[in-house]
C-alpha positions, 0 to 999 in steps of 0.5 A: 703317668708317673712311677717309682721303678726299680731296674736293679737290685740295691739300696732305695737310691737306685730307684727312678722316678720314671714316665711309664704307660698307663694301664688300663683293667683285664677281665676280673679286674678295676682300674684305680688312680691312687690317691695314697700307697703305703710302705712297709719294711718288706719294701726295702727287702724286696728292691734288694731282691732279699724278700721271699717275692721276687718281682719282674723288674722294672716294677714299683714297691709299694704292696697297699693304696686306696683310691678311687676306681675309674674302670672295670674289666669284663665281668666285674661287678659289685663296684663303680668308677668313682667309688673309694676303695683300697686294694693290696697288691704285692708291690707296684703301688707307688704310682699313679695308677693301678690293675689289681684283681676285683677280689684284692678291692675293698670298698671304703667308707666315706669316714675312713680318709684314704691316707688311714685307709692305704696302711690298714691292708699289710700291717693290721691285716698280717695282725687280725690274722695273726691274733684271730685266726692263728693265735686265737687270741681270748679277752683276758689273755696276756700279748706280748708285742715286739718291735711294737713301734713299728708298722705291725707292732703299732697293730698288734697293740691295737688290735689286742685291745680291741680283743680284750686283752692285756697288752704288753709293748715291748720296743728298744726305748723310751720314745718308742715305748711312750708311743706305745703307751698312746696307743693303748698299751697296758704295760711297756717293756723295754728290751735294750736295757733289761732281759725280755725273758726276765722281765715278761716273766715278771710281768706275768707273775712267772707264768709268761705271755699267752701270745707272743708277736714277734716280727723282730726275730734274731736273739729276741725270738728265743727269749720270748719263746721262754717267756711264753706261757703253757700253752701259749702261741708264738707267732712268727711274723717277720725278721726285722732285725735281718736274721733268722732265728733258729729256737731250740724245739725242747723248749716247744716241748717242755712249755706245751707252747706252739709256734705258729707261722702267720703268712698273710699274703698266701691267706689273703691269696688262698682264702680271700672272702675270710681276708675281706671278713677281716678287713671289714671288721678292721673298718668297723673298729676304725669308724668307731675309733677303736684304732687309729691308725698313726701315720709317722709321714706322708711324702711325695711320689719322688721322694719314695727313696728318703721314705725308704731309707727312714724305713730300713734306718728304723726311724718309723712308728707307724705308717709311711704314706705316699702320695702320686 
């Protein structure tokens, strides 16, 4: 079968397309023919050994995918050959076939396309875990989303609206903010033109945001903490800007707010049934039209380096899908 492979640390152009052996499922595993795989920003880091996970080489990027069950390993129940499914794998999905533990596989309703489903697990899974499990977001609260036009940002805008929050989408250009308004954002803020802290306070009548969703990091993080409300929750999602911020802890004391880590990968590993419950809620919202996953562009398997370069250069709004 064909696979995009990382053989050495480096940028996207170091990846190669190769023929590799077909996998077979072991006990408790499912073999899936990959129809669509999705890329995320961290795929640009993992191929350079700059991510918290460092897979043994050679490996393929791609942490999530959707496709059709081809075979079941021993002791696997609840799935059958030919069934439409979605799954997460951490890495490895940019290839024609994947083997994953059955606990990471979720049945896919016929009403949802492979392309849409492929990009749901990481971004929407991370976001519903953050907003539902970690922040306890309530209807009527204000949610500020940084990097709101990116993969997890888009998910936060949509899930925040589905949960009944007022959503302020924050991004770096008017083009991105127009996209956020199409997603349903109530208000938008261009932090390349105004102070994030001052603008968020002004937009909330001086109160600040009840929940801040931050996948960006760098200098924006402290500004956003300063604009977090009393009893607010600041969600640490990631550091797409490349710099891990250092937050003065006196701000947390004086504001009575909480800095809350959101490590979806560990959550899904430790509590797979809770993750499954979250994803079933997401699938229901997609089927009902409350969530409409936006696909920025679809690429052939051989063009995975081109897709990763677009992600690294922040040229993507929504999800990037690979079609093996």
